[in-house]
C-alpha positions as CSV (number, residue, x, y, z in Angstrom):
1,M,-38.3,-4.2,43.1
2,N,-36.8,-6.0,40.5
3,I,-37.7,-5.8,36.6
4,K,-40.3,-8.5,35.9
5,T,-41.0,-9.8,32.3
6,L,-44.8,-8.5,32.2
7,A,-46.7,-10.8,29.8
8,F,-46.4,-13.0,26.9
9,S,-47.2,-11.0,23.5
10,L,-50.6,-9.8,23.1
11,L,-52.7,-11.4,20.3
12,V,-53.2,-8.4,17.9
13,T,-54.7,-8.2,14.4
14,G,-54.1,-4.7,13.4
15,F,-50.7,-3.4,12.0
16,M,-48.8,-0.1,13.5
17,F,-51.2,2.7,14.2
18,S,-49.2,6.2,13.1
19,C,-48.2,8.8,15.4
20,S,-50.8,11.0,14.4
21,D,-53.6,8.9,12.8
22,S,-55.1,5.9,13.7
23,I,-54.9,3.4,10.9
24,D,-56.3,0.1,10.9
25,L,-54.1,-1.8,8.8
26,N,-54.7,-5.8,8.6
27,G,-52.4,-8.5,7.4
28,V,-52.2,-10.8,4.6
29,E,-55.6,-12.8,4.4
30,E,-55.8,-15.2,1.8
31,S,-58.3,-17.4,2.6
32,Q,-61.0,-15.3,0.7
33,Y,-59.3,-16.4,-2.3
34,Q,-59.4,-20.1,-2.0
35,K,-62.6,-20.5,-3.9
36,T,-61.7,-18.6,-6.8
37,E,-61.7,-20.1,-10.0
38,Q,-58.8,-18.0,-11.7
39,N,-55.2,-17.0,-10.8
40,L,-55.2,-13.6,-9.3
41,A,-52.1,-11.3,-8.3
42,F,-52.0,-9.2,-5.3
43,L,-49.3,-6.9,-3.7
44,T,-47.6,-7.1,-0.1
45,D,-44.5,-5.1,1.2
46,K,-41.6,-6.9,3.0
47,Y,-43.0,-7.2,6.3
48,G,-46.1,-9.1,5.0
49,A,-48.6,-6.7,5.0
50,S,-51.3,-6.1,2.2
51,N,-53.3,-3.0,1.5
52,V,-51.4,-0.7,4.0
53,D,-48.4,-0.2,5.8
54,S,-46.6,2.5,7.6
55,L,-42.9,3.6,8.2
56,L,-41.0,6.5,9.0
57,F,-37.9,8.4,7.5
58,N,-35.5,10.6,7.8
59,E,-34.2,12.4,4.7
60,N,-34.8,9.2,2.5
61,G,-36.0,5.8,2.9
62,S,-37.0,2.5,0.8
63,T,-38.4,-0.8,1.1
64,D,-39.5,-3.6,-0.8
65,F,-42.5,-5.1,-2.5
66,Y,-43.7,-8.3,-4.1
67,V,-46.3,-9.4,-6.4
68,N,-47.9,-12.6,-5.0
69,L,-50.2,-15.2,-6.8
70,L,-52.7,-17.2,-5.7
71,D,-51.4,-20.1,-7.5
72,A,-48.3,-21.0,-9.4
73,A,-47.2,-19.6,-12.2
74,A,-47.9,-21.6,-15.1
75,A,-45.1,-20.0,-16.8
76,E,-42.6,-16.8,-16.2
77,Q,-44.5,-13.5,-15.5
78,S,-43.8,-9.8,-15.4
79,F,-45.8,-7.4,-13.6
80,V,-45.4,-3.5,-13.2
81,V,-45.8,-2.0,-9.7
82,S,-46.8,1.9,-10.6
83,Y,-47.3,5.1,-8.7
84,D,-51.3,5.2,-8.8
85,A,-53.3,8.3,-7.6
86,T,-56.4,6.4,-8.0
87,A,-55.0,3.9,-4.9
88,L,-55.1,6.8,-2.5
89,A,-58.3,8.1,-3.6
90,N,-60.0,4.5,-3.5
91,Y,-58.4,3.9,0.1
92,N,-59.6,7.4,1.5
93,A,-63.2,6.8,0.0
94,A,-63.4,3.4,1.7
95,H,-61.5,4.5,5.2
96,G,-63.1,7.9,5.2
97,T,-59.6,9.4,5.7
98,D,-57.9,12.3,3.8
99,F,-54.0,11.5,3.6
100,V,-52.0,13.5,1.3
101,A,-49.7,11.6,-1.6
102,L,-46.1,12.3,-1.3
103,P,-45.4,14.1,-4.7
104,E,-44.6,11.3,-7.3
105,N,-41.1,12.9,-8.1
106,L,-39.9,12.1,-4.7
107,V,-40.8,8.4,-5.3
108,T,-38.7,6.3,-7.4
109,I,-40.0,2.4,-8.1
110,G,-37.4,0.0,-9.3
111,G,-38.0,-2.3,-11.9
112,T,-40.7,-4.6,-13.1
113,A,-41.5,-7.6,-10.9
114,T,-41.0,-11.1,-12.3
115,V,-42.6,-14.5,-11.1
116,E,-40.7,-17.5,-12.1
117,T,-42.4,-20.6,-13.5
118,G,-43.6,-22.4,-10.7
119,A,-43.4,-19.6,-8.0
120,K,-46.1,-17.7,-6.4
121,Q,-44.2,-14.4,-5.6
122,S,-42.1,-12.1,-7.5
123,D,-38.3,-10.8,-6.6
124,A,-38.4,-7.8,-4.7
125,V,-39.1,-4.5,-6.4
126,S,-37.6,-1.4,-4.4
127,I,-39.7,1.6,-3.5
128,S,-37.7,4.6,-2.7
129,Y,-38.6,8.3,-1.4
130,Q,-37.3,11.0,-0.2
131,T,-37.9,14.3,1.8
132,A,-38.3,17.9,0.1
133,D,-38.6,21.5,2.1
134,A,-41.9,22.0,1.0
135,L,-42.9,18.8,3.1
136,E,-44.5,19.2,6.5
137,K,-42.5,18.7,9.6
138,N,-43.6,15.1,11.3
139,G,-45.9,14.9,8.7
140,V,-47.4,11.7,7.3
141,Y,-47.7,11.1,3.4
142,A,-49.0,8.2,1.1
143,I,-47.4,6.8,-1.7
144,P,-50.3,4.9,-3.8
145,L,-49.1,1.8,-5.5
146,K,-50.8,-0.6,-8.1
147,V,-50.1,-3.8,-9.5
148,S,-50.6,-4.9,-13.2
149,G,-49.7,-7.6,-15.4
150,S,-50.9,-10.3,-17.6
151,I,-52.6,-12.3,-14.9
152,A,-55.8,-10.7,-13.4
153,T,-55.3,-8.4,-10.3
154,S,-57.4,-8.9,-7.1
155,E,-59.7,-6.4,-6.7
156,Q,-59.2,-5.9,-3.3
157,K,-55.3,-6.7,-2.7
158,G,-53.9,-5.4,-6.0
159,E,-53.6,-1.7,-4.5
160,F,-51.5,-0.7,-2.1
161,V,-51.1,2.9,0.6
162,L,-47.4,3.1,2.0
163,L,-48.0,5.5,4.7
164,V,-44.5,7.6,5.3
165,R,-43.8,9.9,8.2
166,D,-41.1,12.1,7.6
167,I,-39.1,13.0,10.4
168,T,-36.1,14.9,8.7
169,K,-37.3,18.3,10.4
170,M,-37.6,17.1,13.8
171,P,-35.1,17.6,16.2
172,N,-32.7,14.8,17.8
173,C,-32.7,13.9,21.3
174,H,-29.7,15.6,22.2
175,K,-30.2,17.9,25.2
176,E,-27.4,20.4,26.1
177,N,-27.1,19.2,29.9
178,G,-26.7,15.5,28.6
179,L,-28.8,13.6,31.2
180,Q,-30.2,10.4,29.9
181,V,-33.9,9.2,30.0
182,I,-33.8,5.8,29.2
183,S,-36.7,3.6,28.2
184,C,-36.4,-0.1,29.1
185,M,-39.3,-1.2,26.7
186,E,-41.2,-5.1,27.1
187,I,-40.9,-5.6,23.6
188,N,-43.4,-8.5,24.0
189,D,-46.3,-6.2,23.7
190,A,-44.8,-2.9,22.8
191,N,-43.4,-1.5,19.9
192,P,-40.1,0.4,19.9
193,L,-41.2,3.3,17.7
194,Y,-43.8,4.4,20.4
195,N,-40.8,6.1,22.3
196,L,-40.6,8.9,19.1
197,C,-44.1,9.8,20.2
198,F,-42.8,11.8,23.1
199,T,-40.8,15.5,22.5
200,L,-40.4,18.4,25.0
201,E,-42.8,21.1,24.6
202,N,-40.5,24.1,23.7
203,S,-37.1,22.8,22.4
204,G,-38.9,20.0,20.4
205,K,-36.4,17.7,21.2
206,Y,-37.1,13.9,21.9
207,F,-37.5,12.9,25.5
208,F,-35.9,9.7,25.5
209,D,-32.2,9.1,24.8
210,Q,-32.0,5.6,25.0
211,V,-34.0,2.4,24.2
212,I,-33.4,-1.0,26.0
213,L,-35.1,-3.9,24.0
214,F,-36.0,-6.0,27.1
215,A,-35.1,-8.6,26.6
216,G,-32.7,-11.2,24.8
217,N,-31.7,-14.0,26.7
218,I,-28.8,-16.0,27.5
219,N,-29.2,-19.6,27.1
220,Y,-27.6,-22.8,27.3
221,N,-27.4,-25.4,24.7
222,A,-27.4,-29.0,26.3
223,E,-26.2,-30.7,23.3
224,T,-23.2,-28.6,22.7
225,Q,-22.7,-27.4,26.2
226,E,-22.2,-23.8,25.1
227,V,-24.3,-20.6,26.0
228,Y,-25.6,-18.5,23.4
229,N,-27.9,-15.5,22.8
230,Y,-31.4,-16.3,22.0
231,N,-33.9,-14.0,21.0
232,N,-37.6,-14.5,21.1
233,E,-40.1,-13.9,18.1
234,N,-40.7,-10.2,19.2
235,I,-36.9,-9.3,19.8
236,T,-35.9,-11.0,16.6
237,Q,-38.7,-9.2,14.5
238,C,-37.2,-5.9,15.7
239,L,-33.6,-7.1,14.5
240,R,-34.5,-8.6,11.5
241,Y,-36.9,-5.5,10.5
242,N,-34.1,-3.1,12.0
243,E,-34.8,-0.3,9.4
244,K,-38.4,0.0,10.4
245,Y,-38.3,-0.5,14.2
246,L,-34.7,0.7,15.2
247,K,-33.3,2.7,12.5
248,P,-35.7,5.8,13.0
249,L,-34.9,6.0,16.8
250,Q,-31.1,6.0,16.1
251,E,-31.4,8.6,13.2
252,K,-32.5,11.1,15.7
253,G,-29.7,10.1,18.2
254,M,-31.4,7.5,20.4
255,K,-29.3,4.4,21.6
256,V,-30.6,1.2,21.2
257,I,-29.3,-1.4,23.5
258,L,-29.8,-5.3,23.7
259,G,-31.2,-6.3,27.1
260,I,-29.9,-9.8,28.2
261,L,-31.8,-11.9,30.8
262,G,-31.6,-15.1,32.1
263,N,-34.4,-17.7,30.4
264,H,-34.9,-20.6,33.3
265,D,-31.8,-22.7,32.4
266,R,-28.7,-23.3,34.3
267,S,-26.6,-20.4,32.2
268,G,-26.4,-17.3,33.8
269,I,-25.4,-13.5,33.7
270,T,-23.1,-14.4,36.6
271,N,-21.9,-17.9,36.7
272,L,-19.8,-18.1,33.1
273,C,-16.3,-19.6,33.5
274,D,-13.8,-17.0,32.0
275,E,-13.5,-18.8,28.8
276,A,-17.3,-19.0,28.3
277,C,-17.6,-15.1,29.2
278,K,-15.4,-14.7,26.3
279,A,-17.1,-17.0,24.1
280,F,-20.7,-15.5,24.9
281,A,-19.2,-11.8,24.7
282,A,-18.2,-12.7,21.1
283,D,-21.5,-14.0,20.2
284,L,-23.3,-10.6,21.7
285,A,-20.6,-8.8,19.9
286,A,-21.6,-10.5,16.2
287,N,-25.3,-9.7,16.9
288,V,-25.0,-6.4,17.8
289,Y,-22.7,-5.3,14.9
290,A,-24.8,-7.4,12.8
291,Y,-28.1,-5.7,13.8
292,D,-26.3,-2.2,14.0
293,L,-27.1,-1.9,17.9
294,D,-25.5,0.5,20.3
295,G,-24.7,-1.9,23.3
296,V,-25.9,-4.4,26.0
297,F,-27.7,-4.4,29.1
298,F,-27.3,-6.9,31.8
299,D,-30.1,-7.8,34.1
300,D,-29.4,-11.0,36.6
301,E,-33.0,-12.6,37.1
302,Y,-34.6,-15.9,35.7
303,S,-31.7,-17.9,35.6
304,N,-31.3,-21.4,37.7
305,P,-27.6,-21.8,38.4
306,G,-26.5,-24.7,40.5
307,N,-23.4,-26.9,40.5
308,Y,-23.0,-27.7,36.6
309,P,-19.9,-28.9,35.2
310,G,-18.6,-26.0,33.2
311,F,-20.0,-23.2,35.3
312,V,-18.4,-21.2,38.3
313,N,-19.9,-21.1,41.9
314,Y,-18.8,-17.5,42.1
315,N,-20.3,-14.5,40.9
316,N,-18.2,-13.9,37.2
317,F,-20.3,-10.8,36.1
318,S,-17.3,-8.6,35.9
319,R,-15.6,-10.9,33.6
320,L,-18.6,-10.9,31.4
321,A,-18.7,-7.3,31.2
322,Y,-15.2,-6.7,30.5
323,E,-15.0,-9.4,27.8
324,C,-17.8,-7.5,26.4
325,K,-15.9,-4.3,26.1
326,Q,-13.2,-6.1,24.9
327,A,-15.2,-7.6,21.9
328,M,-16.8,-4.2,21.3
329,P,-14.8,-1.4,22.8
330,D,-17.2,1.3,20.6
331,K,-20.5,-0.1,22.3
332,L,-22.1,0.5,25.4
333,V,-22.1,-2.1,28.4
334,Q,-24.9,-1.5,30.9
335,A,-25.7,-3.1,34.0
336,Y,-29.2,-3.3,36.3
337,V,-28.1,-2.5,39.8
338,Y,-30.0,-5.9,41.0
339,S,-28.8,-9.6,42.3
340,G,-25.7,-10.1,40.7
341,T,-25.2,-7.2,38.4
342,S,-25.4,-5.0,41.5
343,S,-21.7,-4.4,41.6
344,A,-18.6,-5.3,40.0
345,K,-14.7,-5.8,40.7
346,A,-11.5,-5.0,38.8
347,V,-10.5,-7.1,36.0
348,E,-7.0,-7.6,35.0
349,G,-6.0,-3.8,36.2
350,H,-9.2,-2.5,34.8
351,Q,-11.6,-0.8,37.1
352,P,-15.6,-1.5,36.8
353,G,-15.6,1.9,35.4
354,D,-13.6,1.3,32.4
355,F,-15.8,-1.5,31.2
356,I,-19.1,-0.7,32.5
357,D,-20.6,2.7,30.9
358,Y,-24.0,2.7,32.9
359,G,-25.1,1.1,36.2
360,I,-29.2,1.7,36.1
361,H,-30.6,1.7,39.7
362,D,-33.7,-0.6,40.6
363,Y,-36.8,1.4,41.2
364,G,-36.3,4.2,43.7
365,G,-32.9,3.4,44.3
366,S,-30.9,6.6,44.5
367,Y,-27.5,6.4,46.0
368,D,-24.2,6.8,44.6
369,L,-22.8,3.9,42.7
370,S,-19.3,4.7,43.1
371,S,-18.0,1.9,45.4
372,N,-20.5,-0.4,43.4
373,Y,-18.4,0.3,40.0
374,Q,-15.3,1.9,41.1
375,G,-14.1,4.3,38.7
376,M,-17.7,4.9,37.4
377,P,-18.3,8.5,36.8
378,K,-21.3,10.0,38.2
379,S,-22.6,10.9,34.7
380,G,-22.7,6.9,34.3
381,M,-25.1,6.8,37.3
382,I,-28.6,6.2,36.5
383,L,-31.1,6.9,39.5
384,N,-35.0,6.6,40.7
385,S,-36.2,4.4,38.1
386,I,-39.8,4.3,37.3
387,E,-42.3,1.5,36.7
388,C,-44.9,2.3,34.2
389,A,-47.1,-0.5,35.1
390,R,-47.2,-0.6,38.8
391,G,-46.9,3.3,38.8
392,Y,-43.4,3.4,40.9
393,G,-41.8,6.6,41.0
394,S,-40.1,9.0,43.0
395,S,-40.7,12.5,43.7
396,A,-40.0,15.8,41.8
397,S,-37.3,16.7,44.3
398,A,-35.7,13.3,43.6
399,Y,-35.1,14.1,40.0
400,E,-33.8,17.5,40.7
401,S,-31.4,16.1,42.9
402,I,-30.0,13.6,39.8
403,K,-29.5,17.2,38.0
404,N,-27.9,19.1,40.6
405,N,-25.7,16.8,42.0
406,G,-24.4,15.6,38.3
407,F,-25.8,12.3,37.7
408,G,-26.6,10.6,34.8
409,G,-30.2,10.2,34.6
410,T,-33.3,8.0,34.9
411,M,-35.1,4.8,33.4
412,F,-38.5,4.3,32.7
413,F,-39.5,0.7,32.5
414,A,-42.6,-1.1,30.7
415,L,-43.7,1.9,28.3
416,A,-46.6,1.0,26.2
417,P,-49.7,2.7,25.2
418,N,-51.4,1.4,28.0
419,R,-48.9,2.4,30.4
420,T,-47.7,5.8,29.9
421,P,-47.1,7.8,32.9
422,M,-47.3,11.4,31.6
423,N,-47.3,13.0,35.1
424,M,-43.9,11.1,35.7
425,F,-42.7,12.3,32.2
426,N,-43.6,16.0,33.0
427,R,-41.9,15.5,36.4
428,V,-38.7,14.2,35.1
429,A,-38.7,16.5,32.2
430,Q,-39.3,19.6,34.2
431,A,-36.6,18.5,36.8
432,F,-34.1,17.9,34.1
433,Y,-35.3,20.5,31.2
434,G,-37.6,23.2,32.8
435,E,-40.2,21.8,30.0
436,N,-43.3,19.4,29.8
437,V,-43.4,16.3,27.5
438,V,-45.9,16.6,24.4
439,Q,-47.2,13.1,23.1
440,T,-47.9,13.1,19.4
441,G,-50.1,10.2,18.6
442,T,-49.4,6.4,19.2
443,Y,-47.4,3.4,17.9
444,A,-49.1,-0.1,18.7
445,K,-47.4,-3.5,18.3
446,D,-47.7,-4.3,14.8
447,W,-46.6,-7.9,14.4
């Protein structure tokens, strides 16, 4: 059973639901201001949210805020963004919540916000915050903010409640036996932070060890006759705001991997000539390093290869994987055991196990991959993958066999709030670690 892209991104109107409290976080809606005769100032964060947003942090964190005007400033304007407890009181009263404020001494607000003549948005004001011994483990706290200045403030959008979850005291994901539980997540309709909602019942360790962002693409540019890494708006959102969506995972030890998939054109993971393999590997490496990712995962699907000039008519995936490891030797290179990426051969005297770190089996696949990727240790072989949307999984004995025989772990595909097979989570966790999995709240896609 091959990996399938589930759907286009869902149309959502809310922002994030925090891991313990469901919060209705609406985006900026300026239409209500269009008939206002006077100019008004309102506050948004760097992600475009107004009124409320939610972030995670480990030890410390920061984000930027902006003062916005309905109409361009006739002259330079200065505004103050301040910590104001009344903003939280107003929010709790309006929403029936009881969020507790992060103590003001743990919050630092960086300077004033200036809107230049003719502009409608200020320069950035940094809001920084930090943990303290007295803060609750995995606790959610509110930073109440208010904007003030010479231009009247919007009654509805002049206050902002930033909810921050402190994960500092949470254990990391590293388990003693080193088994990997990989989440290959369909980012078109899921939030990577959802992986942080699952911990082992006794140790408190996070259940997942890797998160594959499924998926970026290999694309062909007909004008330049080059291949390049294309990322749709959903992958781009996670990369652009990696400090919000990806860094919290990495701070708890999870590896974040960029999945690469064909995109219905002539370019594929398997049909690049040696020169193109090297160029595409360099392009991938540039993105991996730019966004502080931990590697790449290749899945040979959805390409339309043919007898095109500049492309090869044989499987050259081995060369691509080799060039990726050459371009980023400190990063992971992973292959899906399906179609053209189901095996690899030696390149320039190097066995596949030298440049492919993990081979991830298709659903239910459980055989030893030594003949597929010669030189790969058993610890790099991921067996008996689970498909969350369709309910595909293996027996408890299969996961016990993974542990007992020294294989590397297993993979869950398409985890999302509406696709969470807790029975399979517990089946794997019991076999691997002798514990069940606990879910703490949820995260929805918030863009």
